[in-house]
C-alpha positions in Angstrom: 16.6 15.7 -96.6 16.9 15.6 -92.8 19.6 13.5 -91.2 18.6 10.7 -88.7 21.9 10.9 -86.9 20.8 13.2 -84.0 18.0 10.8 -83.2 20.3 7.7 -83.4 22.9 9.3 -81.3 20.4 10.5 -78.7 19.1 7.0 -78.5 22.6 5.6 -78.0 23.2 8.1 -75.2 19.9 7.1 -73.6 20.8 3.4 -73.7 24.3 4.1 -72.3 22.8 6.1 -69.5 20.3 3.5 -68.6 23.0 0.7 -68.7 25.3 2.6 -66.3 22.9 3.2 -63.4 23.8 -0.1 -61.9 20.7 -1.5 -59.9 19.4 2.1 -59.4 20.0 4.8 -56.8 18.4 2.8 -53.9 20.7 -0.2 -54.5 23.8 1.9 -54.9 22.8 3.7 -51.7 22.7 0.4 -49.8 26.2 -0.4 -51.0 27.3 3.0 -49.8 25.6 2.4 -46.4 27.8 -0.7 -45.9 31.0 1.1 -46.8 31.1 -0.3 -50.3 31.4 1.3 -53.7 29.5 0.5 -56.9 31.4 -1.3 -59.6 32.1 1.8 -61.8 33.2 3.7 -58.7 35.7 1.0 -57.9 37.0 1.1 -61.5 37.4 4.9 -61.4 39.3 4.7 -58.1 41.6 2.0 -59.4 42.5 3.4 -62.9 44.2 6.5 -64.1 41.7 9.2 -64.5 39.7 9.0 -67.8 41.5 5.9 -69.1 38.7 3.3 -68.9 37.2 1.8 -72.0 34.2 -0.5 -71.5 33.2 -3.5 -73.5 29.8 -5.2 -73.2 27.9 -2.1 -71.9 24.9 -3.2 -73.9 25.1 -6.9 -73.1 22.0 -8.2 -71.2 21.2 -11.2 -69.1 17.8 -12.8 -68.6 16.5 -14.3 -65.3 13.8 -16.7 -65.5 12.3 -17.5 -62.1 9.5 -20.2 -62.1 6.1 -18.6 -61.8 7.4 -15.1 -62.5 7.9 -13.1 -65.8 11.5 -13.1 -67.2 13.7 -10.2 -66.0 16.3 -8.5 -68.2 19.6 -7.6 -66.4 21.5 -4.8 -67.9 25.3 -5.6 -68.4 24.4 -8.9 -66.8 25.8 -7.6 -63.5 29.4 -7.2 -64.6 31.4 -4.2 -65.8 34.4 -5.2 -68.1 36.9 -3.2 -69.9 40.5 -1.9 -69.9 42.3 1.2 -68.7 45.7 2.2 -67.3 47.5 2.2 -63.9 50.4 4.6 -63.9 50.3 4.7 -67.7 50.5 0.9 -68.0 47.5 -0.9 -69.5 45.4 -3.4 -67.5 42.2 -5.3 -68.0 39.4 -5.1 -65.4 36.3 -7.2 -64.5 34.2 -5.7 -61.8 31.1 -7.5 -60.4 28.1 -5.2 -59.9 26.9 -5.9 -56.4 23.9 -3.6 -56.9 22.4 -6.0 -59.4 21.2 -9.3 -57.9 24.1 -9.2 -55.5 26.6 -9.5 -58.4 25.6 -13.1 -59.1 26.5 -14.2 -62.6 24.6 -15.3 -65.6 25.7 -16.9 -68.8 26.4 -13.6 -70.6 28.2 -12.3 -67.5 30.5 -15.3 -67.6 31.0 -14.9 -71.4 32.0 -11.3 -70.8 34.6 -12.0 -68.1 36.1 -14.9 -70.1 36.4 -12.7 -73.1 38.5 -10.4 -70.9 40.7 -13.3 -70.0 41.2 -14.4 -73.6 42.3 -10.8 -74.4 44.6 -10.8 -71.4 46.2 -14.1 -72.7 46.4 -13.0 -76.4 47.6 -9.5 -75.8 49.6 -9.9 -72.6 48.1 -7.5 -70.1 47.5 -7.9 -66.4 44.0 -9.1 -65.4 42.2 -7.6 -62.4 39.0 -9.0 -61.0 37.0 -7.0 -58.5 34.7 -9.7 -57.1 31.4 -9.3 -55.3 29.1 -12.2 -56.3 28.5 -15.9 -56.4 29.3 -18.4 -59.1 26.0 -18.4 -60.9 22.5 -17.3 -60.1 20.4 -19.8 -58.2 17.7 -19.5 -60.9 20.2 -20.5 -63.6 22.1 -23.2 -61.6 18.9 -25.1 -60.9 18.3 -25.4 -64.7 20.4 -28.2 -66.2 20.1 -26.8 -69.7 21.8 -23.6 -68.5 24.2 -25.2 -66.1 25.6 -27.5 -68.7 26.6 -24.5 -70.9 28.5 -22.8 -68.1 32.2 -22.7 -69.2 34.7 -24.5 -67.0 38.1 -23.0 -65.9 40.2 -23.2 -69.0 40.6 -19.5 -69.4 41.4 -19.2 -65.7 44.0 -21.9 -66.0 45.4 -20.5 -69.3 45.9 -17.1 -67.8 48.0 -18.5 -64.9 51.7 -17.7 -65.4 51.1 -15.8 -68.7 50.1 -12.5 -67.2 49.7 -11.2 -63.6 46.3 -11.9 -62.1 44.9 -9.9 -59.2 41.8 -10.6 -57.2 39.9 -8.3 -54.9 37.2 -9.7 -52.6 34.7 -6.9 -51.9 31.5 -8.9 -51.2 30.3 -12.4 -50.5 32.2 -14.5 -53.0 31.1 -18.1 -53.0 31.2 -21.0 -55.6 33.3 -20.0 -58.6 35.1 -16.8 -57.5 37.3 -18.6 -54.8 39.0 -20.6 -57.7 39.7 -17.3 -59.5 41.4 -16.1 -56.3 43.4 -19.3 -55.8 44.9 -18.9 -59.3 45.6 -15.2 -58.8 49.1 -13.9 -58.1 47.7 -11.4 -55.5 44.6 -11.5 -53.6 43.3 -8.7 -51.3 40.2 -8.8 -49.1 38.2 -5.7 -47.7 37.8 -6.1 -44.0 34.1 -6.3 -42.9 32.6 -6.6 -46.4 34.7 -9.2 -48.2 34.0 -12.9 -47.8 35.2 -15.9 -49.5 34.4 -19.7 -49.5 32.9 -22.7 -51.2 29.5 -21.8 -49.8 28.0 -19.2 -47.6 26.3 -19.6 -44.2 22.8 -20.3 -45.5 24.0 -23.1 -47.9 26.2 -24.6 -45.1 23.3 -24.6 -42.7 20.8 -26.0 -45.3 23.2 -28.7 -46.5 24.9 -29.7 -43.3 22.8 -28.2 -40.5 25.9 -26.3 -39.4 25.3 -22.8 -38.1 28.4 -20.6 -38.9 29.0 -17.0 -38.5 30.0 -15.5 -41.9 33.1 -13.8 -40.5 34.4 -17.0 -38.9 33.5 -19.0 -42.0 34.5 -16.7 -44.8 36.3 -13.6 -43.4 39.9 -12.5 -43.0 40.5 -14.6 -39.8 39.8 -17.7 -42.0 41.6 -16.8 -45.2 44.3 -14.5 -44.2 45.4 -16.0 -40.9 44.3 -19.7 -41.2 44.3 -20.9 -44.8 46.6 -18.3 -46.2 44.5 -18.0 -49.3 44.3 -14.2 -49.1 47.6 -12.2 -49.4 46.5 -8.9 -47.8 43.5 -7.6 -45.8 42.6 -4.0 -46.3 40.8 -1.7 -43.9 38.4 -0.7 -46.7 38.0 -0.8 -50.5 40.1 2.4 -51.1 43.1 0.8 -49.3 42.5 -2.5 -51.3 42.7 -0.7 -54.6 45.8 1.2 -53.6 47.4 -2.2 -52.7 46.5 -3.5 -56.1 48.2 -0.5 -57.8 51.3 -1.0 -55.6 51.6 -4.8 -56.3 51.3 -4.2 -60.1 54.1 -1.7 -59.9 56.6 -4.5 -59.4 55.0 -6.7 -62.1 55.7 -6.9 -65.9 52.6 -6.9 -68.1 53.2 -10.5 -69.0 55.7 -13.4 -69.0 57.5 -12.1 -72.1 58.5 -8.9 -70.6 61.0 -7.9 -67.8 59.6 -6.2 -64.7 59.9 -2.4 -64.6 62.9 -0.8 -62.8 62.8 2.0 -60.4 65.2 4.8 -59.5 68.3 3.8 -57.6 68.2 5.1 -54.0 71.9 5.9 -53.7 71.4 7.4 -50.2 70.8 4.1 -48.4 74.5 3.2 -48.0 74.6 4.9 -44.5 71.5 3.2 -43.3 72.7 -0.2 -44.4 76.0 0.4 -42.6 74.2 0.2 -39.3 72.9 -3.3 -39.7 75.2 -4.7 -36.9 73.3 -2.6 -34.5 70.1 -4.4 -35.5 71.3 -8.0 -35.3 72.7 -9.4 -32.0 75.6 -11.9 -32.2 73.9 -13.9 -29.4 71.7 -16.4 -31.3 69.3 -16.6 -28.3 68.3 -12.9 -28.7 65.6 -12.3 -31.3 65.3 -9.2 -33.6 62.9 -7.9 -36.1 64.0 -8.9 -39.6 61.7 -6.3 -41.1 64.1 -3.7 -39.8 66.9 -5.4 -41.7 64.8 -5.6 -44.9 63.9 -1.9 -44.5 67.6 -1.0 -44.2 68.6 -3.0 -47.2 65.8 -1.8 -49.6 65.5 1.4 -51.7 63.7 4.2 -49.7 63.4 1.8 -46.7 60.2 0.6 -48.3 58.8 -2.9 -49.1 55.5 -4.5 -50.0 54.7 -7.5 -47.8 53.0 -10.6 -49.1 50.8 -12.6 -46.6 52.0 -10.7 -43.5 49.5 -12.3 -41.2 50.2 -15.9 -42.3 53.2 -18.1 -41.6 54.7 -15.3 -39.7 58.1 -16.9 -39.0 58.8 -16.1 -42.6 58.8 -12.7 -44.3 58.0 -12.6 -48.0 58.0 -9.1 -49.7 58.6 -7.2 -52.9 61.2 -4.5 -52.7 63.9 -2.7 -54.8 67.7 -2.9 -54.6 69.4 -0.2 -56.7 66.2 0.1 -58.6 65.9 -3.6 -59.4 62.7 -5.2 -58.2 63.3 -8.3 -56.1 61.4 -10.8 -54.0 62.8 -11.1 -50.5 62.3 -14.3 -48.5 63.6 -13.8 -45.0 63.5 -15.6 -41.7 61.7 -13.8 -38.9 63.5 -14.6 -35.5 60.9 -12.7 -33.7 58.5 -15.5 -34.4 59.6 -18.8 -32.8 63.2 -18.1 -33.7 62.4 -18.2 -37.4 61.5 -21.8 -37.6 59.7 -22.9 -40.8 56.3 -24.5 -40.1 53.8 -25.7 -42.7 52.3 -22.3 -43.1 55.6 -20.5 -43.5 56.6 -23.3 -46.0 53.3 -22.8 -48.0 53.8 -19.1 -48.0 57.3 -19.3 -49.2 56.4 -21.7 -52.0 53.6 -19.5 -53.3 55.8 -16.4 -53.2 58.7 -18.0 -55.0 56.3 -19.2 -57.7 55.0 -15.7 -58.4 58.4 -14.2 -58.5 59.7 -16.9 -60.9 56.8 -16.6 -63.3 57.4 -12.9 -63.7 61.2 -12.7 -63.8 61.6 -11.1 -60.3 65.0 -12.1 -58.8 64.9 -13.7 -55.3 66.9 -12.7 -52.4 67.1 -15.0 -49.3 68.0 -13.8 -45.9 68.7 -16.7 -43.6 68.5 -16.9 -39.8 66.5 -20.1 -39.2 66.8 -23.2 -37.0 65.2 -25.5 -39.6 61.7 -27.0 -40.3 59.4 -27.5 -37.4 59.4 -31.0 -36.2 56.9 -32.7 -33.8 53.5 -34.4 -33.9 51.4 -31.4 -34.6 53.8 -30.4 -37.4 53.6 -33.8 -38.9 49.8 -33.7 -38.7 49.8 -30.3 -40.5 51.6 -32.0 -43.4 55.0 -30.4 -42.9 56.7 -33.0 -45.1 54.5 -32.0 -48.0 54.8 -28.3 -47.6 58.5 -28.2 -46.8 59.2 -30.4 -49.7 57.2 -28.4 -52.2 58.9 -25.1 -50.9 62.3 -26.6 -51.3 61.3 -27.9 -54.9 60.0 -24.5 -55.9 63.3 -22.8 -55.0 65.3 -25.5 -56.7 63.2 -25.2 -59.9 63.1 -21.4 -60.0 65.1 -20.0 -62.9 65.3 -16.4 -61.8 68.6 -15.1 -60.2 68.8 -16.2 -56.7 71.1 -14.7 -54.0 71.4 -15.8 -50.4 72.8 -14.1 -47.3 73.2 -16.1 -44.0 73.0 -13.7 -41.1 73.2 -16.2 -38.1 71.6 -19.6 -38.1 71.4 -22.0 -41.1 70.3 -25.4 -40.0 68.8 -28.6 -41.5 67.0 -29.1 -44.8 65.6 -25.6 -44.6 69.0 -24.2 -45.6 68.3 -25.6 -49.0 64.7 -24.1 -49.1 66.3 -20.8 -48.2 68.7 -20.7 -50.9 71.8 -22.7 -50.1 72.5 -25.4 -52.7 75.5 -27.6 -52.2 78.3 -28.3 -54.7 76.6 -26.8 -57.8 74.5 -24.3 -55.8 71.2 -25.1 -57.4 69.6 -23.2 -54.4 71.3 -19.9 -55.3 73.5 -18.3 -57.9 75.8 -16.9 -55.1 75.8 -17.2 -51.4 77.2 -14.9 -48.8 77.3 -14.9 -45.0 78.1 -12.7 -42.1 81.0 -13.7 -39.9 78.5 -14.5 -37.1 76.9 -17.3 -39.2 76.8 -21.1 -38.3 75.7 -23.8 -40.7 74.9 -27.3 -39.4 72.5 -30.1 -39.9 70.6 -29.1 -36.7 71.1 -26.7 -33.8 74.0 -27.4 -31.4 71.7 -28.1 -28.4 69.7 -30.6 -30.5 73.0 -32.4 -31.7 74.2 -32.6 -28.1 71.0 -34.0 -26.8 70.8 -36.6 -29.7 74.4 -37.7 -29.8 75.6 -37.2 -26.2 72.6 -38.1 -24.0 74.4 -40.9 -22.2 77.4 -38.8 -21.5 75.4 -36.0 -20.1 73.4 -38.4 -17.7 76.8 -39.8 -16.4 78.5 -36.4 -16.1 79.4 -34.8 -12.8 78.3 -31.5 -14.2 75.9 -32.1 -17.1 75.4 -28.3 -17.7 79.1 -27.6 -18.0 79.5 -30.6 -20.3 76.6 -29.5 -22.5 78.0 -26.0 -22.9 81.4 -27.5 -23.9 79.8 -29.8 -26.4 77.6 -27.1 -27.9 80.6 -24.8 -28.2 82.4 -27.6 -30.1 79.6 -28.0 -32.6 79.3 -24.2 -33.0 83.0 -24.1 -34.0 82.7 -27.1 -36.5 79.6 -25.3 -38.0 81.6 -22.0 -38.4 80.7 -20.4 -41.7 84.4 -20.0 -42.5 84.5 -23.9 -42.9 81.7 -23.6 -45.4 83.7 -20.8 -47.2 86.8 -22.9 -47.2 84.8 -25.7 -48.9 83.5 -23.1 -51.4 79.9 -23.8 -50.3 79.7 -20.0 -49.4 81.2 -17.6 -51.9 81.8 -14.5 -49.7 82.0 -13.5 -46.1 80.8 -10.0 -45.7 80.4 -7.5 -42.9 76.7 -6.5 -42.2 77.3 -3.1 -43.6 78.5 -4.5 -46.9 75.2 -6.5 -47.5 73.3 -3.9 -49.5 76.2 -3.1 -51.9 77.0 -6.9 -52.2 73.4 -7.6 -53.1 73.2 -4.8 -55.7 76.4 -5.6 -57.3 75.8 -9.3 -57.4 72.3 -8.8 -58.8 73.7 -6.9 -61.6 75.9 -9.9 -62.4 73.3 -12.5 -61.9 70.5 -10.8 -63.8 72.2 -11.4 -67.1 70.2 -14.6 -67.6 66.9 -12.8 -67.1 66.5 -11.7 -70.7 67.3 -15.2 -72.0 64.3 -16.7 -70.3 61.3 -14.5 -71.2 58.6 -16.9 -71.7 55.8 -18.5 -69.6 57.1 -21.1 -67.2 55.6 -24.2 -65.8 53.7 -22.9 -62.8 55.2 -24.0 -59.4 51.8 -23.2 -57.7 49.0 -24.1 -57.4 
């Protein structure tokens, strides 16, 4: 009796091969001509070689266009499965831009939501490689189909449970932007990735507004203006490398501590030269990135939103092998003042670190939150307040070092917390530091304006008054009141942070659970 197995297996192999061709050689070729990869090529470039396991390969969607025969869509234009990055398991959903532009159907949505449920139940990072709209126009115009489209429960439920990453590799309109909003890291490929509620054609059809796709939906809009995108990559290869790097700092889920790295013991000599980087004259700016590089292991760090809210640096780094989130003033940009964008950026970053048990290190050299009419119109009170609240509510270890200026309500947002130090577990400062409610010049102008007008030499009087306020704001007065716990030399900063992190990290293991999200 002959066996049917060879025939059955051959049929299976034929079906697999047919399902894996994407939209065909011509469609894939068009992607390549635009500098893009097909969905499976992206997955292969992202994951460890040979680790990908697909689910839903044989799932099919159906497109019904009025007046035309129904069309079957293999895999329903999305590739789903799991694999490994540096030996650690992750889940991946990749839109297939070679099939109907990656637009989704009902089966497509069911596949991606199934992956989210697995991420929630099993506790693995979720990666979305997006290149498509919310739902196909043919389906969206049929109320019987639209009413069955799932809402965002799985997206909301994933938030804060396991790390979410979003890559924008094509025109992403409608539903995908909300996935990006709830992600912990979003990267956009320059020139090919676009993001928004609606694309140029819908904007023109609905509003009569003609908008260039780059201006409406590209990096200038969402990396520089709205801050929705965390990094812009030159191409897809760089974007995938950034995803791997970001996840190297992340735990698989909220019940697990982040991975440690090797301690870079050779950094002590580099950190000892910090005083050469930071002038004692407050009017002279410097690049805080150089300070961060001197403090971190291997001189290396991973920036978060580098093109947005540029007066604040937010980055992931390691200190003695321990992963940390660094929130640092950037004096090169308007003296390090915190405007609405810097405050939003800080709030978002603090939330991500808090959700996944990454200790926070604040490096303060700031003149306060930005006042003024334009700043008020930009809702500075809201963004400053929510940044401050995010820091206060964060339960991870928090350490603060004041380098020079620490002024106004921003000192609380940057990790100084009063009698009970809710802002930070421990606070250190350099001997150059000054801590006051506002800058000395502002205080003099506000309090002594009449005296200055009547003075024979207003400039001389102003200098004397500013000197007095600088003295009363001396960090030694804060230390005497036990509001600052240590005065350290610049060269001692790295060792102080590493040793104090080891102490403060004792509470990390007692709080391994999902937390109330601080953002969105």
